[in-house]
C-alpha positions in Angstrom: -233.8 -94.6 -83.9 -234.2 -90.6 -83.9 -235.7 -90.8 -87.3 -238.1 -87.6 -87.6 -241.1 -87.8 -90.1 -241.8 -85.1 -92.6 -243.8 -82.9 -90.5 -240.8 -82.1 -88.3 -239.1 -80.6 -91.5 -241.9 -78.5 -92.3 -243.2 -75.4 -90.2 -246.6 -76.4 -88.7 -248.9 -73.6 -88.1 -252.2 -75.4 -88.2 -252.6 -74.3 -84.6 -253.1 -70.9 -85.7 -255.9 -71.5 -88.1 -258.5 -70.1 -86.3 -257.0 -66.5 -86.6 -256.1 -67.2 -90.2 -259.2 -67.8 -90.8 -260.4 -64.6 -89.5 -257.6 -62.5 -91.6 -260.2 -60.4 -93.5 -261.9 -59.1 -90.6 -258.6 -58.5 -88.3 -257.9 -54.9 -87.6 -254.9 -53.6 -89.4 -251.6 -53.3 -87.5 -249.1 -50.7 -89.1 -245.2 -50.9 -88.8 -244.6 -48.8 -85.7 -247.2 -51.1 -83.8 -245.0 -53.9 -84.8 -242.3 -52.3 -83.4 -242.6 -51.2 -79.5 -239.0 -50.4 -78.8 -239.0 -48.0 -81.7 -242.3 -46.7 -80.9 -241.5 -45.7 -77.2 -238.0 -44.7 -78.0 -239.8 -42.1 -80.6 -242.2 -40.7 -77.9 -239.1 -40.2 -75.5 -237.2 -38.8 -78.2 -239.8 -36.4 -79.5 -240.4 -35.3 -76.0 -236.6 -34.4 -74.8 -236.0 -30.5 -74.9 -232.4 -30.2 -73.5 -230.1 -33.2 -73.9 -229.8 -36.3 -76.4 -230.5 -34.5 -79.6 -229.6 -37.5 -82.0 -231.0 -40.7 -82.1 -229.2 -43.8 -83.5 -231.4 -46.5 -85.2 -230.2 -49.7 -86.0 -232.2 -50.5 -89.4 -231.3 -51.5 -93.1 -229.5 -49.1 -94.6 -232.0 -48.1 -97.3 -233.9 -44.8 -98.6 -237.1 -46.8 -98.0 -236.9 -47.0 -94.5 -235.6 -43.5 -94.1 -238.6 -42.3 -95.8 -240.8 -44.4 -93.4 -239.2 -42.8 -90.5 -239.9 -39.3 -92.0 -243.6 -40.4 -92.2 -243.6 -41.7 -88.7 -242.2 -38.4 -87.2 -244.6 -36.4 -89.5 -247.5 -38.2 -87.8 -246.1 -37.2 -84.4 -245.4 -34.0 -84.8 -246.3 -30.8 -86.7 -242.4 -29.6 -86.6 -240.4 -29.8 -90.0 -238.8 -32.8 -90.7 -236.2 -33.2 -93.4 -234.5 -36.2 -95.1 -231.4 -36.1 -97.2 -229.1 -38.5 -99.3 -226.6 -36.3 -100.0 -224.5 -34.1 -97.8 -221.7 -31.5 -98.1 -220.6 -28.5 -96.0 -222.9 -26.4 -98.2 -225.8 -28.3 -98.4 -225.7 -28.5 -94.6 -224.9 -25.2 -93.7 -226.0 -23.3 -96.4 -224.0 -20.4 -98.3 -224.0 -16.8 -99.0 -221.9 -14.5 -101.5 -220.9 -11.1 -100.7 -220.3 -8.0 -103.2 -217.2 -5.8 -103.1 -218.2 -3.9 -100.4 -218.5 -6.9 -98.1 -222.6 -6.9 -98.2 -224.3 -10.2 -98.4 -226.3 -10.3 -101.8 -227.3 -14.0 -102.0 -228.0 -16.5 -99.2 -229.0 -19.8 -99.8 -230.7 -22.1 -96.9 -228.8 -25.0 -95.7 -230.4 -28.2 -94.2 -229.9 -27.0 -90.6 -231.9 -23.7 -91.6 -234.8 -25.7 -93.3 -235.0 -28.2 -90.5 -234.9 -25.3 -87.7 -236.9 -26.2 -84.7 -237.3 -29.7 -86.4 -235.7 -33.2 -87.3 -233.2 -34.4 -89.8 -233.1 -38.0 -90.9 -229.9 -39.1 -92.3 -228.0 -42.1 -93.4 -225.2 -43.0 -91.0 -222.8 -43.9 -94.0 -223.0 -40.1 -95.4 -221.8 -39.0 -91.9 -219.0 -41.5 -92.1 -218.0 -40.2 -95.9 -218.2 -36.8 -94.6 -216.4 -36.3 -91.3 -215.8 -32.6 -91.5 -219.6 -32.4 -91.9 -220.4 -34.2 -88.9 -218.1 -32.1 -86.8 -220.2 -29.1 -87.7 -223.3 -30.9 -87.3 -222.2 -32.0 -84.0 -221.5 -28.4 -82.9 -225.1 -26.9 -84.2 -226.8 -30.2 -82.3 -224.8 -29.1 -79.0 -226.3 -25.6 -79.5 -223.0 -23.9 -80.7 -222.9 -21.1 -83.5 -222.3 -22.3 -87.0 -221.7 -20.2 -90.1 -222.5 -20.9 -93.7 -220.0 -21.3 -96.5 -218.6 -18.2 -98.5 -219.2 -19.2 -102.1 -216.9 -16.6 -103.3 -213.8 -16.6 -100.6 -212.2 -13.9 -102.6 -214.9 -11.5 -101.3 -215.1 -11.1 -97.6 -218.5 -10.4 -96.0 -218.1 -7.3 -93.4 -220.2 -9.5 -90.8 -220.1 -13.3 -91.2 -223.5 -14.4 -90.7 -223.4 -17.1 -87.7 -226.8 -19.1 -86.5 -227.8 -21.3 -83.8 -230.3 -23.8 -84.4 -232.8 -26.0 -82.5 -232.2 -29.4 -84.7 -232.8 -33.0 -83.6 -231.0 -35.9 -85.5 -231.9 -39.2 -86.6 -229.1 -41.2 -88.1 -230.0 -44.8 -89.4 -227.6 -47.5 -90.6 -226.7 -51.3 -90.0 -224.7 -52.3 -86.8 -221.5 -52.2 -88.5 -221.9 -49.0 -89.7 -222.9 -47.5 -86.3 -219.6 -49.5 -84.7 -217.7 -47.3 -87.2 -219.4 -44.1 -86.0 -218.7 -44.8 -82.4 -215.1 -45.0 -83.7 -215.4 -41.5 -85.0 -217.3 -40.4 -82.2 -216.6 -42.2 -78.5 -218.8 -40.2 -76.5 -221.7 -40.8 -79.0 -224.3 -42.0 -76.1 -222.8 -39.7 -73.6 -225.4 -37.1 -73.1 -225.5 -37.0 -77.1 -227.5 -39.7 -78.5 -230.5 -42.5 -77.9 -230.2 -45.9 -79.2 -232.8 -48.2 -80.6 -233.6 -50.9 -83.1 -235.8 -51.7 -86.0 -236.5 -55.3 -85.1 -236.8 -57.2 -88.2 -238.6 -60.5 -86.7 -241.6 -61.0 -84.4 -242.1 -63.9 -82.1 -244.9 -66.0 -83.2 -247.3 -67.4 -80.6 -250.9 -67.5 -79.7 -250.7 -64.0 -78.4 -249.1 -62.3 -81.4 -250.7 -64.0 -84.3 -253.6 -61.6 -84.6 -251.0 -58.8 -84.4 -249.0 -60.6 -87.2 -251.7 -61.1 -89.5 -252.8 -57.7 -89.1 -249.6 -56.1 -90.3 -249.9 -58.4 -93.5 -253.5 -56.9 -93.6 -251.9 -53.1 -93.4 -249.1 -53.9 -95.8 -251.5 -55.5 -98.7 -254.0 -52.5 -98.2 -251.1 -49.9 -97.7 -249.7 -50.7 -101.1 -252.8 -51.8 -103.0 -251.8 -55.3 -103.4 -254.5 -58.3 -103.5 -255.5 -59.8 -100.2 -254.5 -63.3 -99.0 -256.2 -66.5 -98.9 -255.6 -68.5 -95.7 -253.6 -71.2 -97.8 -251.5 -68.6 -99.2 -250.7 -67.1 -95.5 -249.7 -70.6 -94.7 -247.2 -70.5 -97.5 -245.9 -67.1 -96.8 -245.3 -68.4 -93.3 -243.2 -71.5 -94.3 -241.1 -68.9 -96.4 -240.8 -66.6 -93.5 -239.7 -69.6 -91.2 -237.1 -70.0 -93.7 -236.2 -66.5 -93.8 -235.6 -66.1 -90.0 -234.4 -69.8 -89.8 -236.5 -70.3 -87.0 -240.3 -71.5 -87.1 -241.2 -69.8 -84.0 -240.5 -66.0 -85.7 -241.6 -64.3 -88.6 -240.0 -61.4 -90.8 -241.1 -57.9 -90.0 -239.0 -56.6 -93.0 -241.7 -54.7 -95.2 -239.5 -55.1 -98.1 -239.4 -58.8 -97.6 -243.2 -59.0 -97.9 -243.3 -56.6 -100.7 -240.8 -58.3 -102.9 -242.9 -61.7 -102.9 -246.1 -60.0 -103.3 -245.0 -57.8 -106.3 -243.6 -60.7 -108.2 -246.8 -62.8 -107.1 -248.9 -60.1 -108.3 -247.8 -60.8 -111.8 -249.8 -64.1 -111.8 -252.7 -63.2 -109.5 -256.2 -64.0 -110.3 -259.3 -62.4 -108.8 -257.3 -60.1 -106.9 -256.2 -63.1 -104.3 -253.0 -64.2 -103.4 -252.9 -68.2 -103.3 -250.8 -70.7 -102.2 -249.6 -71.6 -105.9 -248.7 -67.8 -106.8 -246.1 -67.7 -103.4 -245.1 -71.1 -104.6 -244.2 -70.2 -108.0 -242.8 -67.1 -106.9 -240.3 -68.9 -104.8 -239.3 -71.5 -107.3 -238.7 -68.8 -109.7 -236.4 -66.8 -107.4 -234.5 -70.3 -106.8 -234.3 -70.9 -110.5 -232.7 -67.3 -110.9 -229.9 -67.8 -108.4 -229.3 -71.7 -109.0 -226.2 -71.2 -111.4 -223.4 -71.7 -108.9 -225.2 -74.4 -106.9 -226.0 -76.3 -110.3 -222.2 -75.9 -111.4 -221.4 -77.3 -107.8 -223.6 -80.3 -108.4 -222.3 -80.8 -111.9 -218.8 -81.1 -110.5 -219.8 -83.7 -108.3 -221.6 -85.7 -111.0 -219.1 -86.0 -113.3 -216.4 -87.0 -110.9 -214.5 -83.6 -110.6 -215.3 -83.5 -106.9 -215.7 -87.1 -105.2 -218.8 -87.1 -102.9 -219.8 -91.2 -102.3 -223.7 -91.4 -101.5 -223.6 -95.2 -101.3 -221.4 -98.0 -99.5 -219.1 -97.6 -96.7 -215.9 -96.6 -95.6 -213.4 -96.5 -93.0 -212.6 -92.8 -91.8 -214.3 -91.0 -94.4 -217.7 -89.1 -94.0 -220.0 -86.7 -95.7 -219.9 -83.3 -93.8 -222.3 -80.5 -95.0 -221.2 -76.9 -95.8 -222.6 -73.9 -96.5 -221.3 -71.8 -99.3 -221.2 -68.2 -99.4 -220.1 -66.4 -102.4 -219.3 -62.4 -102.8 -221.7 -61.1 -105.2 -224.3 -64.0 -104.8 -227.5 -63.2 -103.1 -228.1 -66.5 -101.1 -225.8 -68.9 -99.7 -226.3 -72.6 -100.7 -225.2 -75.9 -99.2 -222.6 -78.3 -100.6 -221.4 -81.8 -98.9 -217.7 -81.9 -98.2 -215.8 -85.3 -98.0 -214.0 -85.4 -94.7 -211.4 -88.1 -93.9 -209.3 -89.2 -91.3 -206.0 -91.3 -91.3 -204.2 -93.2 -88.5 -200.8 -93.7 -88.0 -198.3 -94.3 -85.1 -197.6 -91.2 -83.0 -198.2 -89.4 -79.8 -201.9 -88.9 -79.9 -201.8 -85.5 -81.6 -204.7 -84.8 -84.4 -203.2 -82.9 -87.0 -205.9 -80.3 -88.6 -204.7 -80.1 -92.1 -206.8 -77.1 -92.6 -205.1 -75.2 -89.8 -201.9 -76.3 -91.0 -202.2 -75.0 -94.6 -203.8 -71.9 -93.3 -207.2 -72.5 -94.7 -208.8 -73.3 -91.4 -210.1 -70.5 -89.3 -210.1 -70.2 -85.3 -213.5 -71.4 -84.8 -212.9 -74.5 -86.8 -209.5 -75.1 -85.0 -211.6 -74.7 -81.6 -213.9 -77.4 -82.8 -211.1 -79.8 -83.5 -209.7 -79.3 -80.1 -212.9 -79.8 -78.4 -213.5 -83.1 -80.3 -209.9 -84.5 -79.5 -210.7 -83.7 -75.7 -214.0 -85.4 -75.7 -212.5 -88.8 -77.4 -209.7 -88.6 -74.8 -212.2 -88.3 -71.9 -214.5 -91.1 -73.3 -211.3 -93.7 -73.8 -210.3 -92.8 -70.0 -206.7 -93.0 -71.1 -204.1 -92.8 -68.5 -201.6 -91.6 -71.2 -201.8 -90.3 -74.7 -203.1 -92.4 -77.7 -200.2 -94.2 -79.2 -201.7 -93.0 -82.4 -201.7 -89.9 -84.3 -204.3 -88.6 -86.9 -204.6 -86.5 -89.8 -208.0 -84.8 -90.6 -208.8 -83.0 -93.9 -211.7 -81.5 -95.8 -210.9 -83.2 -99.2 -210.7 -81.0 -102.2 -211.4 -78.0 -100.2 -209.5 -75.0 -101.6 -211.0 -72.1 -99.8 -211.0 -71.2 -96.0 -212.8 -73.7 -93.7 -214.1 -72.0 -90.5 -216.9 -72.8 -88.0 -217.6 -75.5 -85.6 -220.4 -77.1 -87.3 -218.2 -80.0 -88.6 -217.2 -81.2 -85.3 -219.5 -83.8 -85.2 -218.7 -85.5 -88.6 -215.0 -84.8 -87.9 -215.5 -86.6 -84.6 -217.0 -89.5 -86.9 -214.4 -89.9 -89.2 -211.8 -89.9 -86.2 -213.3 -92.8 -84.3 -214.0 -94.9 -87.5 -210.2 -94.6 -88.3 -209.2 -95.5 -84.8 -211.5 -98.3 -84.5 -211.6 -99.4 -88.2 -215.4 -99.6 -88.1 -216.8 -98.4 -91.6 -219.0 -95.1 -92.0 -222.1 -95.6 -94.1 -221.7 -93.0 -97.1 -225.4 -92.7 -97.6 -225.7 -90.8 -94.6 -224.2 -86.9 -93.9 -223.5 -85.5 -90.6 -223.8 -81.5 -89.3 -223.4 -80.5 -85.8 -221.1 -79.2 -83.1 -219.8 -81.1 -80.0 -218.8 -79.9 -76.6 -216.3 -81.6 -74.7 -219.1 -83.4 -72.7 -220.4 -85.2 -76.1 -223.6 -83.3 -76.4 -224.3 -82.2 -80.0 -225.1 -78.5 -80.3 -227.1 -76.4 -83.0 -225.4 -75.0 -85.8 -226.5 -72.6 -88.7 -227.6 -73.1 -92.5 -229.5 -76.4 -91.9 -231.8 -75.9 -94.8 -229.3 -75.3 -97.2 -227.2 -78.0 -96.1 -229.7 -80.7 -96.1 -230.7 -79.7 -99.8 -227.2 -79.7 -101.0 -226.9 -83.2 -100.0 -230.4 -84.4 -101.2 -229.7 -83.0 -104.6 -226.3 -85.1 -104.9 -228.1 -88.2 -103.5 -231.1 -87.8 -105.8 -228.7 -87.1 -109.1 -226.3 -89.7 -108.1 -229.6 -92.4 -107.4 -231.6 -92.6 -104.3 -231.4 -95.6 -102.4 -234.2 -95.2 -99.6 -231.6 -95.2 -96.9 -230.0 -91.7 -97.6 -230.3 -89.0 -95.1 -228.9 -86.4 -92.7 -227.8 -86.7 -89.2 -228.2 -83.2 -87.3 -228.8 -81.8 -83.8 -232.2 -81.8 -82.3 -232.0 -78.6 -81.1 -232.0 -77.6 -84.9 -235.4 -78.9 -85.9 -237.1 -75.8 -85.3 -234.9 -74.1 -87.8 -236.3 -76.7 -90.7 -238.3 -75.1 -93.8 -237.4 -77.5 -96.5 -238.1 -77.1 -100.1 -241.0 -78.8 -101.5 -239.0 -81.5 -103.3 -236.8 -82.5 -100.1 -240.2 -82.8 -97.8 -241.7 -84.9 -100.8 -239.0 -87.3 -100.7 -238.9 -87.4 -96.9 -242.6 -88.3 -96.8 -242.2 -91.1 -99.4 -239.6 -92.5 -97.5 -236.7 -92.1 -99.8 -234.7 -89.7 -97.7 -234.4 -89.3 -94.1 -233.6 -87.0 -91.2 -232.0 -88.3 -88.1 -232.0 -86.0 -84.9 -229.7 -86.5 -82.3 -228.6 -84.9 -78.7 -225.6 -86.8 -77.9 -222.7 -88.6 -79.9 -223.9 -91.5 -78.3 -227.0 -91.3 -80.3 -225.0 -90.3 -83.6 -222.8 -93.1 -84.0 -224.9 -95.9 -83.8 -226.9 -94.5 -86.8 -223.9 -93.9 -89.1 -221.6 -96.6 -88.0 -224.0 -99.5 -87.2 -222.3 -100.0 -83.8 -222.8 -98.5 -80.0 -220.4 -95.7 -79.3 -219.7 -97.0 -75.9 -220.8 -99.8 -73.2 -220.4 -103.0 -72.0 -221.0 -104.5 -75.6 -217.5 -105.6 -77.0 -218.4 -104.7 -80.3 -218.7 -100.8 -79.2 -216.5 -98.2 -80.8 -214.8 -97.4 -77.7 -214.2 -100.9 -76.8 -212.8 -101.7 -80.2 -210.6 -98.4 -80.0 -209.4 -99.8 -76.5 -208.7 -103.1 -77.9 -206.4 -101.6 -80.7 -204.4 -99.7 -78.2 -204.1 -102.7 -76.1 -202.7 -105.0 -78.9 -200.6 -102.0 -80.0 -199.0 -101.8 -76.5 -198.7 -105.7 -76.2 -197.3 -106.3 -79.6 -195.1 -103.2 -80.0 -193.8 -103.1 -76.6 -193.4 -106.4 -75.3 -189.8 -105.5 -73.5 -189.1 -103.0 -71.0 -187.2 -99.8 -72.3 -183.8 -101.4 -71.3 -184.4 -104.4 -73.5 -185.7 -101.9 -76.5 -182.4 -99.9 -76.3 -180.1 -102.9 -76.4 -182.0 -104.3 -79.3 -181.5 -101.3 -81.3 -177.6 -102.1 -81.6 -178.1 -105.8 -82.2 
C-alpha cells in the first residue's frame, strides 16, 4: 500500500534526453538572459532620467555578483560605472586641504565625482554600517549640493566647495539586509527606488530545458572549463534538484555551478566532465562535512541516544528531524523518538516541549491541530476521559515546526488504542484539521538520517519512511539510499491522509466499520472507562466518598 519504487526518489530527466544530446550545438545563454525580471528592470532603470535614482536588488551579498552587475551595466551604457567594497565620508564625498590663506591646495576625488553621470554599485551592508554616509548619498541622489570633507579642519577654505552630481545607485544584498535598509529609510520605494531580484532557480520544463543547457554551456565557456557529457548533465541535474529541494527546478546561481566544476576539474580527463567526476565531487563534499552527522549516529549506535529500528511499541514512534548547527555549512537528518503516555484526565494533551519552553510556536500549533483532528474523528459529545503527555525523548534543544505532527498523532492514537507501532518505520508530515497530510521540508536529510541508523543497526528488509505524497517531487536521495530501495532493503511510503498512514505503521485501519479499527478501539476504551469507573450517578458517588 502506497509503497514507492526507487524511481520515485530519484529525479527523472530522460524526457529531456533529446535536448541534452544536442548540448554541444546549443547556443549560449548568458546570465542576464536567464534573469528576465532583472533584465527588464535594468532596461527601465537605465532609461529613467528624473525619478527613482536607486535600484535595490535582492541577491547574494558577495563581491562576485556585484562585479557581475558592473559588467552588465558596462555592456548597456558607456557611462561611468563604479563599485566599492568600503565606504566612509571621505571616500564618498572626496576631500580637500586649504592653506593658511584659505586657498584650496589639494583636492581628492570622491566616489560621487568619479561616477558622475554614471552608476555606483554597492552592498546594502555598507550603507547599514555607515548610516551617516547614506544620508549624504541620498542627498546627492536627490540632486542636492554636497561638500567634500576638509582634511584639516584647523584651516578653513575661503569658499567651501559644493557640487551636485547626476548619479544612480545600485544596492545589492539579501532580503534581511534590505529589510534593515527599509527600517533606516521608510520611504525607500516612494519616488526613490526600484526593486528587483536575482532569481536563484529556474523552472525546468520542455520550454526551458534548452535555455538551461545553454546557460551551462555559457558558464563552462566563460570560465574556461571542460565541457559536459550527457551523463554528467544528468548527474548535475540530480544535484541541482537536491539543492533547490524540487525536481522541477534547477539552480541559477553561477557560484553553485562553479564550486562543483572547479573541484571536479581536478580529476577530469579528455577535457570532459563525466558522471563519475561529479559523483565523486559530491561524495567528497559530503565526507568533508560529515563529522557532526557521524557523531550523532555514533551516539545512537552506542546506546547514548535510544532509537529502535525493530520490533513494536505502544505509544512510541520514530519521528524525523533536521538539525541545523551554527557554523556548519549543511543541515543533516536525525531520527527522534517521540513517545506518548495516557492517564485519566480531562482530555488535555500536554506538550512537554512547550511546557519546558523548548517548543516553538509552530510546533505548538501542530499539536493543537492534531488534538482537534483526533477529537473530530472520535465524534465525542464530551471531552476525552484521558489526558496525554507527548514528548521528544532525549531532545535538549528547541523543537519547532509542524513536520512532526503526523508522528505525534500516531503516538497519541497508539497510546489511546493500545495498538503498537512498528518501530521499523519512521514518520514525517504535517496534518491539517481534516486529516490531510501536508508537505514538510528537509525530506532528503530526514530519510538519509533514518536510513543510516537502520543500516548500522541492521537492515531487516521492512524498514522505511512514511512521508507526504506531495513531497515526492522534492526527493533526490544519495546513491546508497537509492540502491537500498532498489534492492528492497529500505522503503518509502507516500500518503495523502492519516487514514492511509495508520495502517502502514500500525497494521490496523484508522476508522471504519471494522471493530479492529483504531477509532473503534479508542471508542471501546472510552466506553469501558465510563462503564467501570462511573457505574453510579453523581449523588451516589459523593455518598461513597464518606463511607
